[in-house]
mmCIF file as gemmi writes it, N, C-alpha and C atoms, coordinates in Angstrom:
data_model
loop_
_atom_site.group_PDB
_atom_site.id
_atom_site.type_symbol
_atom_site.label_atom_id
_atom_site.label_alt_id
_atom_site.label_comp_id
_atom_site.label_asym_id
_atom_site.label_entity_id
_atom_site.label_seq_id
_atom_site.pdbx_PDB_ins_code
_atom_site.Cartn_x
_atom_site.Cartn_y
_atom_site.Cartn_z
_atom_site.occupancy
_atom_site.B_iso_or_equiv
_atom_site.pdbx_formal_charge
_atom_site.auth_seq_id
_atom_site.auth_asym_id
_atom_site.pdbx_PDB_model_num
ATOM 1 N N . MET Axp A 1 ? -6.018 29 -13.511 1 0 ? 1 A 1
ATOM 2 C CA . MET Axp A 1 ? -6.059 27.656 -13.049 1 0 ? 1 A 1
ATOM 3 C C . MET Axp A 1 ? -4.606 27.084 -12.968 1 0 ? 1 A 1
ATOM 4 N N . ILE Axp A 2 ? -4.491 26.058 -12.149 1 0 ? 2 A 1
ATOM 5 C CA . ILE Axp A 2 ? -3.14 25.45 -11.919 1 0 ? 2 A 1
ATOM 6 C C . ILE Axp A 2 ? -3.235 23.981 -12.363 1 0 ? 2 A 1
ATOM 7 N N . LEU Axp A 3 ? -2.303 23.6 -13.186 1 0 ? 3 A 1
ATOM 8 C CA . LEU Axp A 3 ? -2.117 22.195 -13.532 1 0 ? 3 A 1
ATOM 9 C C . LEU Axp A 3 ? -0.99 21.681 -12.678 1 0 ? 3 A 1
ATOM 10 N N . ARG Axp A 4 ? -1.239 20.599 -11.959 1 0 ? 4 A 1
ATOM 11 C CA . ARG Axp A 4 ? -0.212 19.995 -11.086 1 0 ? 4 A 1
ATOM 12 C C . ARG Axp A 4 ? 0.122 18.596 -11.626 1 0 ? 4 A 1
ATOM 13 N N . LEU Axp A 5 ? 1.417 18.401 -11.93 1 0 ? 5 A 1
ATOM 14 C CA . LEU Axp A 5 ? 1.912 17.101 -12.386 1 0 ? 5 A 1
ATOM 15 C C . LEU Axp A 5 ? 2.905 16.613 -11.347 1 0 ? 5 A 1
ATOM 16 N N . VAL Axp A 6 ? 2.751 15.385 -10.949 1 0 ? 6 A 1
ATOM 17 C CA . VAL Axp A 6 ? 3.679 14.803 -9.982 1 0 ? 6 A 1
ATOM 18 C C . VAL Axp A 6 ? 4.114 13.452 -10.576 1 0 ? 6 A 1
ATOM 19 N N . LYS Axp A 7 ? 5.45 13.338 -10.792 1 0 ? 7 A 1
ATOM 20 C CA . LYS Axp A 7 ? 6.03 12.085 -11.312 1 0 ? 7 A 1
ATOM 21 C C . LYS Axp A 7 ? 6.509 11.296 -10.082 1 0 ? 7 A 1
ATOM 22 N N . MET Axp A 8 ? 6.058 10.082 -9.965 1 0 ? 8 A 1
ATOM 23 C CA . MET Axp A 8 ? 6.435 9.228 -8.846 1 0 ? 8 A 1
ATOM 24 C C . MET Axp A 8 ? 6.968 7.898 -9.358 1 0 ? 8 A 1
ATOM 25 N N . THR Axp A 9 ? 8.1 7.485 -8.831 1 0 ? 9 A 1
ATOM 26 C CA . THR Axp A 9 ? 8.701 6.19 -9.182 1 0 ? 9 A 1
ATOM 27 C C . THR Axp A 9 ? 8.63 5.321 -7.946 1 0 ? 9 A 1
ATOM 28 N N . PHE Axp A 10 ? 7.967 4.181 -8.111 1 0 ? 10 A 1
ATOM 29 C CA . PHE Axp A 10 ? 7.737 3.278 -7.017 1 0 ? 10 A 1
ATOM 30 C C . PHE Axp A 10 ? 8.64 2.045 -7.083 1 0 ? 10 A 1
ATOM 31 N N . LYS Axp A 11 ? 8.891 1.501 -5.908 1 0 ? 11 A 1
ATOM 32 C CA . LYS Axp A 11 ? 9.584 0.242 -5.835 1 0 ? 11 A 1
ATOM 33 C C . LYS Axp A 11 ? 8.76 -0.79 -6.611 1 0 ? 11 A 1
ATOM 34 N N . GLN Axp A 12 ? 9.437 -1.67 -7.358 1 0 ? 12 A 1
ATOM 35 C CA . GLN Axp A 12 ? 8.744 -2.62 -8.207 1 0 ? 12 A 1
ATOM 36 C C . GLN Axp A 12 ? 7.693 -3.432 -7.426 1 0 ? 12 A 1
ATOM 37 N N . GLU Axp A 13 ? 8.073 -3.827 -6.219 1 0 ? 13 A 1
ATOM 38 C CA . GLU Axp A 13 ? 7.205 -4.639 -5.415 1 0 ? 13 A 1
ATOM 39 C C . GLU Axp A 13 ? 6.027 -3.844 -4.794 1 0 ? 13 A 1
ATOM 40 N N . GLU Axp A 14 ? 6.042 -2.507 -4.974 1 0 ? 14 A 1
ATOM 41 C CA . GLU Axp A 14 ? 5.031 -1.682 -4.316 1 0 ? 14 A 1
ATOM 42 C C . GLU Axp A 14 ? 4.051 -1.016 -5.308 1 0 ? 14 A 1
ATOM 43 N N . ILE Axp A 15 ? 4.286 -1.105 -6.606 1 0 ? 15 A 1
ATOM 44 C CA . ILE Axp A 15 ? 3.44 -0.375 -7.579 1 0 ? 15 A 1
ATOM 45 C C . ILE Axp A 15 ? 1.995 -0.878 -7.47 1 0 ? 15 A 1
ATOM 46 N N . THR Axp A 16 ? 1.752 -2.132 -7.349 1 0 ? 16 A 1
ATOM 47 C CA . THR Axp A 16 ? 0.384 -2.665 -7.251 1 0 ? 16 A 1
ATOM 48 C C . THR Axp A 16 ? -0.28 -2.107 -5.979 1 0 ? 16 A 1
ATOM 49 N N . ASN Axp A 17 ? 0.47 -2.072 -4.88 1 0 ? 17 A 1
ATOM 50 C CA . ASN Axp A 17 ? -0.108 -1.51 -3.638 1 0 ? 17 A 1
ATOM 51 C C . ASN Axp A 17 ? -0.492 -0.069 -3.838 1 0 ? 17 A 1
ATOM 52 N N . PHE Axp A 18 ? 0.357 0.706 -4.521 1 0 ? 18 A 1
ATOM 53 C CA . PHE Axp A 18 ? 0.022 2.085 -4.733 1 0 ? 18 A 1
ATOM 54 C C . PHE Axp A 18 ? -1.201 2.247 -5.605 1 0 ? 18 A 1
ATOM 55 N N . LEU Axp A 19 ? -1.272 1.513 -6.713 1 0 ? 19 A 1
ATOM 56 C CA . LEU Axp A 19 ? -2.398 1.623 -7.649 1 0 ? 19 A 1
ATOM 57 C C . LEU Axp A 19 ? -3.739 1.279 -6.911 1 0 ? 19 A 1
ATOM 58 N N . GLU Axp A 20 ? -3.703 0.219 -6.079 1 0 ? 20 A 1
ATOM 59 C CA . GLU Axp A 20 ? -4.874 -0.147 -5.347 1 0 ? 20 A 1
ATOM 60 C C . GLU Axp A 20 ? -5.242 0.937 -4.314 1 0 ? 20 A 1
ATOM 61 N N . TYR Axp A 21 ? -4.245 1.472 -3.663 1 0 ? 21 A 1
ATOM 62 C CA . TYR Axp A 21 ? -4.502 2.531 -2.673 1 0 ? 21 A 1
ATOM 63 C C . TYR Axp A 21 ? -5.064 3.809 -3.338 1 0 ? 21 A 1
ATOM 64 N N . PHE Axp A 22 ? -4.46 4.173 -4.473 1 0 ? 22 A 1
ATOM 65 C CA . PHE Axp A 22 ? -4.921 5.385 -5.191 1 0 ? 22 A 1
ATOM 66 C C . PHE Axp A 22 ? -6.381 5.238 -5.556 1 0 ? 22 A 1
ATOM 67 N N . ASP Axp A 23 ? -6.808 4.087 -5.966 1 0 ? 23 A 1
ATOM 68 C CA . ASP Axp A 23 ? -8.207 3.861 -6.299 1 0 ? 23 A 1
ATOM 69 C C . ASP Axp A 23 ? -9.128 4.179 -5.117 1 0 ? 23 A 1
ATOM 70 N N . THR Axp A 24 ? -8.649 3.961 -3.902 1 0 ? 24 A 1
ATOM 71 C CA . THR Axp A 24 ? -9.485 4.198 -2.703 1 0 ? 24 A 1
ATOM 72 C C . THR Axp A 24 ? -9.529 5.68 -2.331 1 0 ? 24 A 1
ATOM 73 N N . VAL Axp A 25 ? -8.559 6.494 -2.791 1 0 ? 25 A 1
ATOM 74 C CA . VAL Axp A 25 ? -8.537 7.92 -2.399 1 0 ? 25 A 1
ATOM 75 C C . VAL Axp A 25 ? -8.714 8.887 -3.53 1 0 ? 25 A 1
ATOM 76 N N . GLN Axp A 26 ? -8.739 8.392 -4.745 1 0 ? 26 A 1
ATOM 77 C CA . GLN Axp A 26 ? -8.849 9.329 -5.894 1 0 ? 26 A 1
ATOM 78 C C . GLN Axp A 26 ? -10.12 10.192 -5.805 1 0 ? 26 A 1
ATOM 79 N N . ASN Axp A 27 ? -11.258 9.605 -5.487 1 0 ? 27 A 1
ATOM 80 C CA . ASN Axp A 27 ? -12.476 10.367 -5.385 1 0 ? 27 A 1
ATOM 81 C C . ASN Axp A 27 ? -12.449 11.387 -4.247 1 0 ? 27 A 1
ATOM 82 N N . ASP Axp A 28 ? -11.812 11.002 -3.142 1 0 ? 28 A 1
ATOM 83 C CA . ASP Axp A 28 ? -11.686 11.952 -2.024 1 0 ? 28 A 1
ATOM 84 C C . ASP Axp A 28 ? -10.855 13.175 -2.452 1 0 ? 28 A 1
ATOM 85 N N . ILE Axp A 29 ? -9.794 12.913 -3.168 1 0 ? 29 A 1
ATOM 86 C CA . ILE Axp A 29 ? -8.965 14.024 -3.675 1 0 ? 29 A 1
ATOM 87 C C . ILE Axp A 29 ? -9.759 14.85 -4.666 1 0 ? 29 A 1
ATOM 88 N N . ALA Axp A 30 ? -10.462 14.199 -5.569 1 0 ? 30 A 1
ATOM 89 C CA . ALA Axp A 30 ? -11.218 14.908 -6.577 1 0 ? 30 A 1
ATOM 90 C C . ALA Axp A 30 ? -12.357 15.759 -5.969 1 0 ? 30 A 1
ATOM 91 N N . ASN Axp A 31 ? -12.825 15.394 -4.791 1 0 ? 31 A 1
ATOM 92 C CA . ASN Axp A 31 ? -13.885 16.13 -4.115 1 0 ? 31 A 1
ATOM 93 C C . ASN Axp A 31 ? -13.384 17.239 -3.224 1 0 ? 31 A 1
ATOM 94 N N . MET Axp A 32 ? -12.104 17.472 -3.184 1 0 ? 32 A 1
ATOM 95 C CA . MET Axp A 32 ? -11.538 18.562 -2.38 1 0 ? 32 A 1
ATOM 96 C C . MET Axp A 32 ? -12.016 19.921 -3.011 1 0 ? 32 A 1
ATOM 97 N N . PRO Axp A 33 ? -12.21 20.915 -2.214 1 0 ? 33 A 1
ATOM 98 C CA . PRO Axp A 33 ? -12.591 22.216 -2.777 1 0 ? 33 A 1
ATOM 99 C C . PRO Axp A 33 ? -11.547 22.73 -3.755 1 0 ? 33 A 1
ATOM 100 N N . GLY Axp A 34 ? -12.007 23.203 -4.912 1 0 ? 34 A 1
ATOM 101 C CA . GLY Axp A 34 ? -11.158 23.777 -5.898 1 0 ? 34 A 1
ATOM 102 C C . GLY Axp A 34 ? -10.539 22.848 -6.911 1 0 ? 34 A 1
ATOM 103 N N . VAL Axp A 35 ? -10.86 21.547 -6.803 1 0 ? 35 A 1
ATOM 104 C CA . VAL Axp A 35 ? -10.335 20.54 -7.754 1 0 ? 35 A 1
ATOM 105 C C . VAL Axp A 35 ? -11.291 20.446 -8.944 1 0 ? 35 A 1
ATOM 106 N N . ILE Axp A 36 ? -10.678 20.529 -10.134 1 0 ? 36 A 1
ATOM 107 C CA . ILE Axp A 36 ? -11.453 20.365 -11.341 1 0 ? 36 A 1
ATOM 108 C C . ILE Axp A 36 ? -11.312 18.965 -11.915 1 0 ? 36 A 1
ATOM 109 N N . HIS Axp A 37 ? -10.113 18.361 -11.7 1 0 ? 37 A 1
ATOM 110 C CA . HIS Axp A 37 ? -9.772 17.138 -12.411 1 0 ? 37 A 1
ATOM 111 C C . HIS Axp A 37 ? -8.628 16.411 -11.683 1 0 ? 37 A 1
ATOM 112 N N . VAL Axp A 38 ? -8.716 15.102 -11.563 1 0 ? 38 A 1
ATOM 113 C CA . VAL Axp A 38 ? -7.639 14.289 -11.023 1 0 ? 38 A 1
ATOM 114 C C . VAL Axp A 38 ? -7.537 13.028 -11.822 1 0 ? 38 A 1
ATOM 115 N N . LYS Axp A 39 ? -6.378 12.732 -12.378 1 0 ? 39 A 1
ATOM 116 C CA . LYS Axp A 39 ? -6.154 11.513 -13.15 1 0 ? 39 A 1
ATOM 117 C C . LYS Axp A 39 ? -4.81 10.938 -12.785 1 0 ? 39 A 1
ATOM 118 N N . LEU Axp A 40 ? -4.655 9.64 -13.048 1 0 ? 40 A 1
ATOM 119 C CA . LEU Axp A 40 ? -3.404 8.959 -12.804 1 0 ? 40 A 1
ATOM 120 C C . LEU Axp A 40 ? -3.011 8.321 -14.135 1 0 ? 40 A 1
ATOM 121 N N . TYR Axp A 41 ? -1.736 8.477 -14.496 1 0 ? 41 A 1
ATOM 122 C CA . TYR Axp A 41 ? -1.201 7.866 -15.711 1 0 ? 41 A 1
ATOM 123 C C . TYR Axp A 41 ? 0.001 6.987 -15.353 1 0 ? 41 A 1
ATOM 124 N N . GLN Axp A 42 ? 0.112 5.859 -16.07 1 0 ? 42 A 1
ATOM 125 C CA . GLN Axp A 42 ? 1.194 4.937 -15.83 1 0 ? 42 A 1
ATOM 126 C C . GLN Axp A 42 ? 2.046 4.825 -17.075 1 0 ? 42 A 1
ATOM 127 N N . ASP Axp A 43 ? 3.345 4.894 -16.895 1 0 ? 43 A 1
ATOM 128 C CA . ASP Axp A 43 ? 4.271 4.815 -18.027 1 0 ? 43 A 1
ATOM 129 C C . ASP Axp A 43 ? 4.138 3.465 -18.731 1 0 ? 43 A 1
ATOM 130 N N . THR Axp A 44 ? 4.144 3.513 -20.048 1 0 ? 44 A 1
ATOM 131 C CA . THR Axp A 44 ? 4.01 2.273 -20.832 1 0 ? 44 A 1
ATOM 132 C C . THR Axp A 44 ? 5.227 1.376 -20.832 1 0 ? 44 A 1
ATOM 133 N N . LYS Axp A 45 ? 6.4 1.963 -20.684 1 0 ? 45 A 1
ATOM 134 C CA . LYS Axp A 45 ? 7.628 1.195 -20.733 1 0 ? 45 A 1
ATOM 135 C C . LYS Axp A 45 ? 8.161 0.818 -19.35 1 0 ? 45 A 1
ATOM 136 N N . ASN Axp A 46 ? 7.851 1.7 -18.343 1 0 ? 46 A 1
ATOM 137 C CA . ASN Axp A 46 ? 8.256 1.402 -16.994 1 0 ? 46 A 1
ATOM 138 C C . ASN Axp A 46 ? 7.048 1.598 -16.092 1 0 ? 46 A 1
ATOM 139 N N . PRO Axp A 47 ? 6.292 0.516 -15.833 1 0 ? 47 A 1
ATOM 140 C CA . PRO Axp A 47 ? 5.061 0.621 -15.041 1 0 ? 47 A 1
ATOM 141 C C . PRO Axp A 47 ? 5.252 1.061 -13.61 1 0 ? 47 A 1
ATOM 142 N N . ASN Axp A 48 ? 6.468 1.159 -13.16 1 0 ? 48 A 1
ATOM 143 C CA . ASN Axp A 48 ? 6.726 1.654 -11.795 1 0 ? 48 A 1
ATOM 144 C C . ASN Axp A 48 ? 6.688 3.161 -11.723 1 0 ? 48 A 1
ATOM 145 N N . ILE Axp A 49 ? 6.605 3.838 -12.914 1 0 ? 49 A 1
ATOM 146 C CA . ILE Axp A 49 ? 6.497 5.281 -12.946 1 0 ? 49 A 1
ATOM 147 C C . ILE Axp A 49 ? 5.061 5.672 -13.239 1 0 ? 49 A 1
ATOM 148 N N . VAL Axp A 50 ? 4.541 6.537 -12.373 1 0 ? 50 A 1
ATOM 149 C CA . VAL Axp A 50 ? 3.197 7.047 -12.613 1 0 ? 50 A 1
ATOM 150 C C . VAL Axp A 50 ? 3.225 8.564 -12.433 1 0 ? 50 A 1
ATOM 151 N N . PHE Axp A 51 ? 2.231 9.213 -13.022 1 0 ? 51 A 1
ATOM 152 C CA . PHE Axp A 51 ? 2.054 10.642 -12.924 1 0 ? 51 A 1
ATOM 153 C C . PHE Axp A 51 ? 0.654 10.925 -12.397 1 0 ? 51 A 1
ATOM 154 N N . THR Axp A 52 ? 0.557 11.806 -11.446 1 0 ? 52 A 1
ATOM 155 C CA . THR Axp A 52 ? -0.794 12.362 -11.14 1 0 ? 52 A 1
ATOM 156 C C . THR Axp A 52 ? -0.911 13.666 -11.897 1 0 ? 52 A 1
ATOM 157 N N . HIS Axp A 53 ? -2.065 13.884 -12.378 1 0 ? 53 A 1
ATOM 158 C CA . HIS Axp A 53 ? -2.385 15.071 -13.178 1 0 ? 53 A 1
ATOM 159 C C . HIS Axp A 53 ? -3.652 15.683 -12.542 1 0 ? 53 A 1
ATOM 160 N N . SER Axp A 54 ? -3.511 16.831 -11.952 1 0 ? 54 A 1
ATOM 161 C CA . SER Axp A 54 ? -4.658 17.457 -11.344 1 0 ? 54 A 1
ATOM 162 C C . SER Axp A 54 ? -4.782 18.892 -11.772 1 0 ? 54 A 1
ATOM 163 N N . ILE Axp A 55 ? -6.003 19.381 -11.816 1 0 ? 55 A 1
ATOM 164 C CA . ILE Axp A 55 ? -6.245 20.77 -12.189 1 0 ? 55 A 1
ATOM 165 C C . ILE Axp A 55 ? -7.001 21.417 -11.001 1 0 ? 55 A 1
ATOM 166 N N . TRP Axp A 56 ? -6.519 22.579 -10.597 1 0 ? 56 A 1
ATOM 167 C CA . TRP Axp A 56 ? -7.073 23.307 -9.441 1 0 ? 56 A 1
ATOM 168 C C . TRP Axp A 56 ? -7.479 24.692 -9.884 1 0 ? 56 A 1
ATOM 169 N N . LEU Axp A 57 ? -8.557 25.237 -9.316 1 0 ? 57 A 1
ATOM 170 C CA . LEU Axp A 57 ? -9.037 26.55 -9.701 1 0 ? 57 A 1
ATOM 171 C C . LEU Axp A 57 ? -7.971 27.62 -9.445 1 0 ? 57 A 1
ATOM 172 N N . LYS Axp A 58 ? -7.267 27.499 -8.315 1 0 ? 58 A 1
ATOM 173 C CA . LYS Axp A 58 ? -6.139 28.418 -8.036 1 0 ? 58 A 1
ATOM 174 C C . LYS Axp A 58 ? -5.237 27.747 -7.022 1 0 ? 58 A 1
ATOM 175 N N . GLU Axp A 59 ? -4.033 28.303 -6.915 1 0 ? 59 A 1
ATOM 176 C CA . GLU Axp A 59 ? -2.982 27.663 -6.12 1 0 ? 59 A 1
ATOM 177 C C . GLU Axp A 59 ? -3.369 27.568 -4.647 1 0 ? 59 A 1
ATOM 178 N N . SER Axp A 60 ? -4.194 28.509 -4.158 1 0 ? 60 A 1
ATOM 179 C CA . SER Axp A 60 ? -4.572 28.422 -2.746 1 0 ? 60 A 1
ATOM 180 C C . SER Axp A 60 ? -5.335 27.177 -2.416 1 0 ? 60 A 1
ATOM 181 N N . TYR Axp A 61 ? -6.105 26.653 -3.38 1 0 ? 61 A 1
ATOM 182 C CA . TYR Axp A 61 ? -6.824 25.384 -3.138 1 0 ? 61 A 1
ATOM 183 C C . TYR Axp A 61 ? -5.819 24.226 -3.043 1 0 ? 61 A 1
ATOM 184 N N . LEU Axp A 62 ? -4.792 24.236 -3.903 1 0 ? 62 A 1
ATOM 185 C CA . LEU Axp A 62 ? -3.749 23.23 -3.834 1 0 ? 62 A 1
ATOM 186 C C . LEU Axp A 62 ? -3.057 23.31 -2.476 1 0 ? 62 A 1
ATOM 187 N N . ASP Axp A 63 ? -2.769 24.507 -2.025 1 0 ? 63 A 1
ATOM 188 C CA . ASP Axp A 63 ? -2.131 24.703 -0.717 1 0 ? 63 A 1
ATOM 189 C C . ASP Axp A 63 ? -3.036 24.162 0.402 1 0 ? 63 A 1
ATOM 190 N N . ASP Axp A 64 ? -4.338 24.424 0.31 1 0 ? 64 A 1
ATOM 191 C CA . ASP Axp A 64 ? -5.282 23.939 1.301 1 0 ? 64 A 1
ATOM 192 C C . ASP Axp A 64 ? -5.251 22.412 1.317 1 0 ? 64 A 1
ATOM 193 N N . TYR Axp A 65 ? -5.204 21.791 0.16 1 0 ? 65 A 1
ATOM 194 C CA . TYR Axp A 65 ? -5.092 20.298 0.098 1 0 ? 65 A 1
ATOM 195 C C . TYR Axp A 65 ? -3.872 19.811 0.772 1 0 ? 65 A 1
ATOM 196 N N . ARG Axp A 66 ? -2.734 20.474 0.476 1 0 ? 66 A 1
ATOM 197 C CA . ARG Axp A 66 ? -1.441 20.089 1.092 1 0 ? 66 A 1
ATOM 198 C C . ARG Axp A 66 ? -1.478 20.163 2.627 1 0 ? 66 A 1
ATOM 199 N N . ASN Axp A 67 ? -2.327 21.031 3.12 1 0 ? 67 A 1
ATOM 200 C CA . ASN Axp A 67 ? -2.474 21.194 4.586 1 0 ? 67 A 1
ATOM 201 C C . ASN Axp A 67 ? -3.648 20.435 5.167 1 0 ? 67 A 1
ATOM 202 N N . SER Axp A 68 ? -4.272 19.617 4.378 1 0 ? 68 A 1
ATOM 203 C CA . SER Axp A 68 ? -5.544 18.94 4.821 1 0 ? 68 A 1
ATOM 204 C C . SER Axp A 68 ? -5.213 17.632 5.533 1 0 ? 68 A 1
ATOM 205 N N . LYS Axp A 69 ? -6.199 17.165 6.266 1 0 ? 69 A 1
ATOM 206 C CA . LYS Axp A 69 ? -6.088 15.863 6.933 1 0 ? 69 A 1
ATOM 207 C C . LYS Axp A 69 ? -5.903 14.754 5.891 1 0 ? 69 A 1
ATOM 208 N N . LEU Axp A 70 ? -6.655 14.858 4.769 1 0 ? 70 A 1
ATOM 209 C CA . LEU Axp A 70 ? -6.559 13.861 3.734 1 0 ? 70 A 1
ATOM 210 C C . LEU Axp A 70 ? -5.116 13.731 3.211 1 0 ? 70 A 1
ATOM 211 N N . PHE Axp A 71 ? -4.495 14.883 2.87 1 0 ? 71 A 1
ATOM 212 C CA . PHE Axp A 71 ? -3.096 14.828 2.398 1 0 ? 71 A 1
ATOM 213 C C . PHE Axp A 71 ? -2.18 14.244 3.504 1 0 ? 71 A 1
ATOM 214 N N . GLY Axp A 72 ? -2.46 14.589 4.748 1 0 ? 72 A 1
ATOM 215 C CA . GLY Axp A 72 ? -1.668 14.065 5.857 1 0 ? 72 A 1
ATOM 216 C C . GLY Axp A 72 ? -1.743 12.564 6.007 1 0 ? 72 A 1
ATOM 217 N N . GLU Axp A 73 ? -2.822 11.963 5.437 1 0 ? 73 A 1
ATOM 218 C CA . GLU Axp A 73 ? -2.934 10.525 5.444 1 0 ? 73 A 1
ATOM 219 C C . GLU Axp A 73 ? -2.378 9.893 4.166 1 0 ? 73 A 1
ATOM 220 N N . VAL Axp A 74 ? -2.655 10.523 3.073 1 0 ? 74 A 1
ATOM 221 C CA . VAL Axp A 74 ? -2.288 9.961 1.736 1 0 ? 74 A 1
ATOM 222 C C . VAL Axp A 74 ? -0.771 10.028 1.493 1 0 ? 74 A 1
ATOM 223 N N . TRP Axp A 75 ? -0.16 11.215 1.755 1 0 ? 75 A 1
ATOM 224 C CA . TRP Axp A 75 ? 1.237 11.379 1.369 1 0 ? 75 A 1
ATOM 225 C C . TRP Axp A 75 ? 2.168 10.45 2.138 1 0 ? 75 A 1
ATOM 226 N N . PRO Axp A 76 ? 2.058 10.288 3.435 1 0 ? 76 A 1
ATOM 227 C CA . PRO Axp A 76 ? 2.987 9.395 4.159 1 0 ? 76 A 1
ATOM 228 C C . PRO Axp A 76 ? 2.861 7.952 3.655 1 0 ? 76 A 1
ATOM 229 N N . LYS Axp A 77 ? 1.648 7.495 3.376 1 0 ? 77 A 1
ATOM 230 C CA . LYS Axp A 77 ? 1.485 6.104 2.873 1 0 ? 77 A 1
ATOM 231 C C . LYS Axp A 77 ? 2.095 5.943 1.499 1 0 ? 77 A 1
ATOM 232 N N . THR Axp A 78 ? 1.911 6.971 0.654 1 0 ? 78 A 1
ATOM 233 C CA . THR Axp A 78 ? 2.439 6.946 -0.703 1 0 ? 78 A 1
ATOM 234 C C . THR Axp A 78 ? 3.989 7.044 -0.678 1 0 ? 78 A 1
ATOM 235 N N . LYS Axp A 79 ? 4.466 7.981 0.088 1 0 ? 79 A 1
ATOM 236 C CA . LYS Axp A 79 ? 5.927 8.246 0.159 1 0 ? 79 A 1
ATOM 237 C C . LYS Axp A 79 ? 6.718 7.007 0.595 1 0 ? 79 A 1
ATOM 238 N N . ALA Axp A 80 ? 6.113 6.195 1.452 1 0 ? 80 A 1
ATOM 239 C CA . ALA Axp A 80 ? 6.804 4.982 1.909 1 0 ? 80 A 1
ATOM 240 C C . ALA Axp A 80 ? 7.048 3.955 0.832 1 0 ? 80 A 1
ATOM 241 N N . LEU Axp A 81 ? 6.378 4.1 -0.288 1 0 ? 81 A 1
ATOM 242 C CA . LEU Axp A 81 ? 6.46 3.135 -1.405 1 0 ? 81 A 1
ATOM 243 C C . LEU Axp A 81 ? 7.425 3.567 -2.489 1 0 ? 81 A 1
ATOM 244 N N . PHE Axp A 82 ? 8.02 4.761 -2.406 1 0 ? 82 A 1
ATOM 245 C CA . PHE Axp A 82 ? 8.846 5.32 -3.44 1 0 ? 82 A 1
ATOM 246 C C . PHE Axp A 82 ? 10.164 4.6 -3.565 1 0 ? 82 A 1
ATOM 247 N N . ALA Axp A 83 ? 10.641 4.499 -4.848 1 0 ? 83 A 1
ATOM 248 C CA . ALA Axp A 83 ? 11.988 4.078 -5.127 1 0 ? 83 A 1
ATOM 249 C C . ALA Axp A 83 ? 12.908 5.278 -5.34 1 0 ? 83 A 1
ATOM 250 N N . GLU Axp A 84 ? 12.31 6.415 -5.71 1 0 ? 84 A 1
ATOM 251 C CA . GLU Axp A 84 ? 13.058 7.646 -5.96 1 0 ? 84 A 1
ATOM 252 C C . GLU Axp A 84 ? 12.214 8.79 -5.437 1 0 ? 84 A 1
ATOM 253 N N . LYS Axp A 85 ? 12.878 9.932 -5.245 1 0 ? 85 A 1
ATOM 254 C CA . LYS Axp A 85 ? 12.213 11.145 -4.849 1 0 ? 85 A 1
ATOM 255 C C . LYS Axp A 85 ? 11.243 11.624 -5.937 1 0 ? 85 A 1
ATOM 256 N N . PRO Axp A 86 ? 10.053 11.989 -5.591 1 0 ? 86 A 1
ATOM 257 C CA . PRO Axp A 86 ? 9.087 12.469 -6.604 1 0 ? 86 A 1
ATOM 258 C C . PRO Axp A 86 ? 9.531 13.812 -7.188 1 0 ? 86 A 1
ATOM 259 N N . ILE Axp A 87 ? 9.044 14.089 -8.364 1 0 ? 87 A 1
ATOM 260 C CA . ILE Axp A 87 ? 9.282 15.37 -9.002 1 0 ? 87 A 1
ATOM 261 C C . ILE Axp A 87 ? 7.922 15.966 -9.321 1 0 ? 87 A 1
ATOM 262 N N . ALA Axp A 88 ? 7.731 17.244 -8.946 1 0 ? 88 A 1
ATOM 263 C CA . ALA Axp A 88 ? 6.43 17.879 -9.106 1 0 ? 88 A 1
ATOM 264 C C . ALA Axp A 88 ? 6.561 19.223 -9.863 1 0 ? 88 A 1
ATOM 265 N N . TRP Axp A 89 ? 5.546 19.532 -10.623 1 0 ? 89 A 1
ATOM 266 C CA . TRP Axp A 89 ? 5.457 20.805 -11.345 1 0 ? 89 A 1
ATOM 267 C C . TRP Axp A 89 ? 4.076 21.394 -11.088 1 0 ? 89 A 1
ATOM 268 N N . SER Axp A 90 ? 4.035 22.68 -10.837 1 0 ? 90 A 1
ATOM 269 C CA . SER Axp A 90 ? 2.773 23.465 -10.827 1 0 ? 90 A 1
ATOM 270 C C . SER Axp A 90 ? 2.876 24.37 -12.029 1 0 ? 90 A 1
ATOM 271 N N . LEU Axp A 91 ? 1.89 24.3 -12.918 1 0 ? 91 A 1
ATOM 272 C CA . LEU Axp A 91 ? 1.901 25.038 -14.143 1 0 ? 91 A 1
ATOM 273 C C . LEU Axp A 91 ? 0.641 25.86 -14.279 1 0 ? 91 A 1
ATOM 274 N N . THR Axp A 92 ? 0.781 27.087 -14.767 1 0 ? 92 A 1
ATOM 275 C CA . THR Axp A 92 ? -0.372 27.928 -14.996 1 0 ? 92 A 1
ATOM 276 C C . THR Axp A 92 ? -0.984 27.572 -16.367 1 0 ? 92 A 1
ATOM 277 N N . LEU Axp A 93 ? -2.313 27.327 -16.348 1 0 ? 93 A 1
ATOM 278 C CA . LEU Axp A 93 ? -2.982 27.058 -17.598 1 0 ? 93 A 1
ATOM 279 C C . LEU Axp A 93 ? -3.231 28.388 -18.32 1 0 ? 93 A 1
ATOM 280 N N . LYS Axp A 94 ? -2.911 28.433 -19.571 1 0 ? 94 A 1
ATOM 281 C CA . LYS Axp A 94 ? -3.111 29.655 -20.373 1 0 ? 94 A 1
ATOM 282 C C . LYS Axp A 94 ? -4.171 29.434 -21.393 1 0 ? 94 A 1
């Protein structure tokens, strides 16, 4: 299984927009083939920083998501709200 962590830093004036948008797409992401778990975490000291935490059965499912119509809609909308470049990790669960 693959654990995917993505750290995203949003413009202060955009964090609420992102959180509201994520609420509308979280279930769609969670229902993608191969997804076990999708959660969003917000930093307690800097609320403009959030992490997505997702678990995938295998990396090919994550790749399929990255090539999906859903990702093609979600990522550009999300990316436009960033204050900094996101940082992502794909980790193997042991």
